[in-house]
N, C-alpha and C positions, 0 to 999 in steps of 0.2 A: 139606637136609643141611648140618651145620655143618662149618667147616674142621677142627675138632679130631677129627671122625669120618671125614673124607674121606681115603682112603688112595690115594696116588699113586705109581706106579712110573715112574721116569725111566730111559730107556735111551739111552746115547750112548757111542761108543768113544773120545771125546775127554775125558780126565780133567778138564781145566779147565772145559769146558762143563758136564760132569756136576756138578761141585762148585758152580758158580755157580747152576745151576737148583735144586739141592738146598737150598742155603743160603737162597735167596729164598723157596722154598716153606715151609721150616721156620719162617722168620720170620713167615709169615702163619698159622702154626698147623696146617698140614697134616701128616699122617703120611706120611713119604717113604721109599720104597725105591729103591735104585739098582742098575743092572746095566750093565756095560761091553760087553755083547754080547747078541744075541738069544737064544743058548743059555742064558745066565744068567737072562735075563728070563723064559723059559719055565719054568725051575725055580721062580722066585719065584711066578709065576702059579699053578703047581700046588700050592704049599704055603701061599699067603696069599690073603686076601680083598682084592682090589684094585678100586677104583672107576674110576680114570683111568690110562691109560698115555700118557706123553709120550715119543715115540721119535724118534730121528734117522732121516733118510731113507737116507743112504748109509753103510753099515758093512761091514767086511770079511766075506766069505763069505756071510753071511745078511743081507739088507737089512731096512730098516724095513717095506717093503711085505710081505715074507714074514711078519713079526711081526703085522702088521695082519690078514693072511689067517688066521693061526693063531688070533688072538683072535676074529675073526668066526665061525670054525668051532666054537669051543669055549666062548666066554664072551660071550654076546650082550648081557649087561647092562653090560659094561665099555665105557667111552667112550675114544676115542683122539685124541690131538693129535699131528700130524706136524710136526716141525721140520726145516728143511733150509737149507743154504747155496746151493742151486741152484734158486731159485724160478722156476717157469715155469707156463704154462697147462697144458701136458701133465702136469707133475708134480702139480699141484693136482687135475686131473681124475682121474688115476690113483689118487692117495691117497684121494680121496672115494669113487671107485668101489669101492675095497677096503674102505672102512668107516670112514675117519677123519672125525671130526666137525669138526676144525679143522685148518687148514694155516698154519703160522707160519714165514715166511721169516726167515733170519738176515741181519743181526743184529737182534734184537728187544729192546725195552725191558722193564723190569720190569712196567710197566703193561700192555703188550701180552700178556705171559705171564699175568699175573693175570686180565686180561680174557678170554683164551681159556679158562682154567680155569673162571671163573665162568659163562661162556656154556655150557660143556659141562655143568656141574652143573645149570644152569637147564633145559637140554634133558632131562637125566635126570628131573628133577622133572616137567616137562611131560609127558613120555612116560608116566610112572607114572600121572598123573592122567587124561590124555586116552585112553590105551589101556586104562585100568582098567575095572572094571565100572561099571554105571550109578551116577551120582553119588548118594551118600547124603545126604539132607537131615538136617542136624543137628537133634536134638530142640529144640523151642522156637525154631526159626529162622523159623517161620511161612511156610515155602516160599521164603524168601530164600536164594539160593545164594551162598556165599562164606565165606572164612576170613580175609580181610584184616583188619587192625586197624580200618580205616574201617568195615567192615560189622559188626564186633563192637561198635563204639560205637553204630551205628544200632540194633542188636538190644537193647543195654542201655537206650537211650533209649525204645524201644518198650515195654519192660517197665515202666519208670517211668511213662510216659504212661498205660498201660493200668490202672495201679493207682489212677488218679484219674479224675475226670469233667471235668477242665478242657479248655478248647478247645485244639486242637493245630493248628499251622501247619507243614506239610511243604513244605520248599523243595528245589529241585533242577532240573536241566536236563530237557528233554523226553526221555522214554525211559529215565529212571533207575529207575523203579519206585515212584513216589510213591503210586499207588493201592494197590500191594501193601503198603506201609508202613501206609496208612490201614486196610486190611482187617486187618492184623496187630494193630493197636491195638484195633479193635473186637472181633475174635474171641478176643482174650486178656483182654478186660475182663468186667465183670459184666453187660454188655449183650449178650453173645455170642448169646443165644437170641432176641434181638429183631432187627428188620431192619437191614441195612446198605444204604444207598441212595446210589449214586454219581451225581453230576450234573456233566456237563461244561458249565461256565458259558459257555465260548467257542463251543460247538457249537449252542446254542439262540438263535434270533433274539431281539434285545432286546425286541421287542413281545410275544413269547410267554413270556419268562423269568419274569415275575411270576406269571402264571397257572399255569405249570408248577411253580414253587416253592411257591406258597401256595394253589393251587386257585382255583376260581371257583364262584359261585352261578348257578343257572339264570336266564337272562335278563340276565346281567351284560353281555353284548355279543352281537353278531350271531353266531349259530351255537352259542351256549351253551344247548342244549336241555335240559340237565340239570346238576345240581350235580356237581362233580368235585373230589376231594381232590388236593392237591398233594404234591410230594415230601416236604415237611416233615411233613405229616400221616401219610404212608405210613411215615416213619421214626420215628414216635412210640414212645418207649421204647428206641429204638436209636440209630444213628449216621447222620448225613448227611455225605457227603463232597463238598464244594464244590471240584471240580477246576478249576484255573486261575481262581481267584476274582478275579485281577487283571484279567480281561476284562470284569467287570461295569461298568455305567455308574454315574455319580455318584448318579442317582436310585435305582438298585437297591441301591447301597451304603448309602444312608440306611435303606432297608427292612430290610436285613440287620442293620444296627446295632441296630434296635429288637428284632429277634428275639433277638439276643445279650444285650441289656440286660434285656429284660422277659420273655423266653420266651413271647412272644405272636405269633400269626400272624393276619393279616387276609386272608381270602379275597377275591378280586376280586368286588365287588358286595355284600359282607356288611356289616352294620351293626355287628356286634360282633366283637372279636378273640377268638380261642380260645387257651387255655393248652396248651402242648405240652411234652413232656419229651424233648428231643433233644440228643444230644451232637454238636457241630460239629467236624469235621476239615476244614480247608481246605488248598489247595495252590497253589503258584505257581512258574512257571519264570522269573519276572522278579524283579528286585530291588525289593521293595515299599518299602523305605526311600527309594530314589531316586525312586520314583513318588510317595511322600508329599511329598518335598522339591520335586518338580516340580508338585505339586498335581493329580496325576492320580488318586491314591488317597487316600481320606479317612484322616486321621491317627487319629481316634478309632476307626474300624473296625480299622485296623491294630493298634492297641494291644489291642483286644478279641480279635482273632484270635491275636495273638502272645503267648499265655500260656505255652505250651510250644512250642518250636521244634525240629524235627528236620530236619537237612540231609542229604539223600541225595547221596553223592559221585558225580561222573561216572565212567564206566568207566575213563577214562584215569588216574584217581587211585587205582584199585584193580586194577591190572594183574595182581596175583597171583591174582585170582579168574577171569581170562579162561579158563584151561585147564578149570576146573571147570564154567564156564558152557558152554563148547564141548561138553564131555562130556555134560552134562545135556541140551542141546538136540539133539545128534546122536542120543542114545538115544531121546529123546522122538519126534522126527520119523521116525526109521527104524522105530520100533515102530508108529507110525501107518500107515506104508506097508508094513509086513510084510516088511522087508528088513534085512539086517545093517547095523549102524552102521558108517559109513566110518571109516578111520583118517586121520590128518592128518600129512603129512611134517613133519620138523623145520623145514624152510624155511618151510612154510606157517604153522606155529605161531609162528615168529619174526616173520613179516610181521604176523600178527594181534596179536601183543603190541606191536609198534611202531606200529601204526595208531592214529590219534587218536580214532576212534569218536565223531564229532559227534552221531550218533543214539543213542549209548549202548547199553544192553542190548537195546533194541528193534531197533536196526540189526544187532547181532550175532545175535540170534535169527532175523531175516529172512534174513541171509546163510547161516546154517547150514541153515535150511529149504530155501533155494534150492539149495545145494550138494548136500544129501541127495536132492533130487528130480532135479536135472539131471545130476549126475555118475554115470555107470554104473560107473566103475572102483572097486575096493575102497579106493583111497587117494586123498585130495585132494592135488593138487600145485599149485605156484605158478601155472601157466598157467590153472588152473580159477578163480582168484580174479578179481574185477573189476579192470580196469586200474588204477584209482586206488589200489588196495591193493598192487600189485606193487612199487611203488617207495618203500615206507615202511619198509623194513627196515634202513636205514643206521644205524650206531652213532653216537650223539652224543658218545661218549667217545673215539673214535678219534683218534690224533695227526694233526696237520695234515700233508698231503702235497700234492705238486704235482698239477695237474689230470690230467696223463698217468698218474701213479702211481695216482691215485684211479680213473681209468677202467680201467686194466689190472687193478687189484684187483677191481673190480666185475665185469668180464668173466669173470675167473677164478671168482668166486663163483657167477655165473649158470650158467656152463658146468658147474661142479662139481655144482650143484644138480639139473641135468637129465642127469647122467651123461655129459657130453660130446656130447650130441645138439645139433649146430649149428643144425638147423632150429628146434627148440624154443627154443634160446637166442636166435636171431635174432628170433623172434616176441616173446619177452619184452622184448628190448632195442629192439624196433621198428625194426630195420635189416634190410637184405637179407644173404644169406649171403656175397656177395662182400665187402661192407663188413666183416662180422664176421671173415672170413678175414684181411683186411688188418690189422685191429686186433689179432688174435691174433699175427700176425707181428711187429707193432710191440711188443706186450707181451713177447714172448719174445726180442726183440733187446736185448742189454745196451747201456747208454749208453756212448758213447766217452769 
């Protein structure tokens, strides 16, 4: 949702505060409504379409908490940001229990205000995607899930590569979906009706790799009781995918170079080479240029492979696609198990967005499968996540604060996320309840 389309209602009985927030939001391009009281705010909600309500906590007669309760009972799609000059753990928990998405203590900076609004908008978008129906695969996306700019570039590169017969080198970290890209190239090319043969070069022992790739003649070695075609012959007319080609030995690299140059394959024990018609798509999760420079990978083979290069981005560089991937995998695994797809709390979604995903899409897929199997509740909550993920939700853009302020803010956030349940909060914080109670007391004690 763009700023020009986002409609925000600001509610505050202090005219100066109301004017400042309104002016700042207008400068950012938001459509802003203002109300000096809850009664006036209710009238605006009844007559206008509002996306976000920013309300003060303490107001005469009817408080901000009452407004939040009214919104949650009548407008489920509206998000709420609570602002207050009386910040406390109790107030934060109470506001979040009522349904506020953000809790902003006064005085706050423009950056803190805009950050809260943007986080709320992101949560709206996340909820729409994750709680929506089963993810629809876009036509011509070849099963690749995503709408980010990085994925659109990959899809465009696939179409260009599929239109030719040139060798393709697919680069990317482990778990990013390099084989999916290779399959997309094959099945959208003129070779689609011929075989697609994937070969994991790193998984086959060096002594067996040559015979597996090129085949062998009867009697070529002990145990060769009959002639057998290799992966290259099997892929004749189609595509062979050499996954992790960087794991091949120098000797094997020489043999692959000959196949690329002459389109000839020599079976182990054969006297003559045979002509093949195979398109080669190779992949690597390592920097081949550096390997060439260090004389670990042959330069001539690298240049033969590197005709068309497609780089698959890691998941941390396409975070916009994470909600769609979560929705896709949750629907997939819940359907396999014959159970309803679980929902994911906003706090969980934020954790998953902030996590670095070293295992990329494969790690995300495994996590969603595990949660779908192991969690019986209809909603996935922060305590259900692996420990390493629970502490990855901090904001990199937050203003610098003292250690005590940072700790107090984090305790408020954890307590609010679990609805004030001190046992669950202590579990997440990895401290006992007595220590938590003392920290809550310190957080609520104003400095002298």
